[in-house]
C-alpha positions as CSV (number, residue, x, y, z in Angstrom):
1,X,160.2,297.4,197.9
2,X,160.2,293.8,197.0
3,X,163.2,292.2,195.2
4,X,162.6,290.3,191.9
5,X,162.2,286.7,193.0
6,X,161.5,285.3,189.5
7,X,159.8,282.0,189.3
8,X,160.2,281.4,193.1
9,X,158.1,284.4,194.1
10,X,155.1,282.4,195.1
11,X,157.1,279.8,197.0
12,X,159.0,282.5,199.0
13,X,155.9,284.5,199.8
14,X,154.1,281.3,201.0
15,X,157.1,280.5,203.2
16,X,157.0,284.1,204.6
17,X,153.3,283.8,205.3
18,X,153.7,280.4,207.0
19,X,156.5,281.7,209.1
20,X,154.6,284.7,210.1
21,X,151.5,282.7,211.0
22,X,153.7,280.3,213.1
23,X,155.3,283.3,214.9
24,X,151.9,284.9,215.6
25,X,150.6,281.6,216.9
26,X,153.5,281.2,219.3
27,X,153.1,284.7,220.6
28,X,149.3,284.2,221.1
29,X,149.8,280.9,222.9
30,X,152.5,282.5,225.1
31,X,150.2,285.4,226.1
32,X,147.4,283.0,226.8
33,X,149.5,280.8,229.0
34,X,150.9,283.8,230.9
35,X,147.4,285.2,231.6
36,X,146.3,281.7,232.8
37,X,149.4,281.4,235.1
38,X,148.8,284.9,236.5
39,X,145.2,284.0,237.3
40,X,146.3,280.7,239.0
41,X,148.8,282.6,241.1
42,X,146.4,285.2,242.1
43,X,143.9,282.5,243.2
44,X,146.6,280.7,245.2
45,X,147.6,284.0,247.0
46,X,144.0,284.6,248.0
47,X,143.8,281.3,249.9
């Protein structure tokens, strides 16, 4: 259920979408870096 935002509805929804996209990007980058670090450590342990 969405509250009535009046004339600011578009601005608020754009802000929510932008914030969600930023959050998703940060999570994706963190997961990518963790995977890369894990691979580097596994390669170092093999030596």
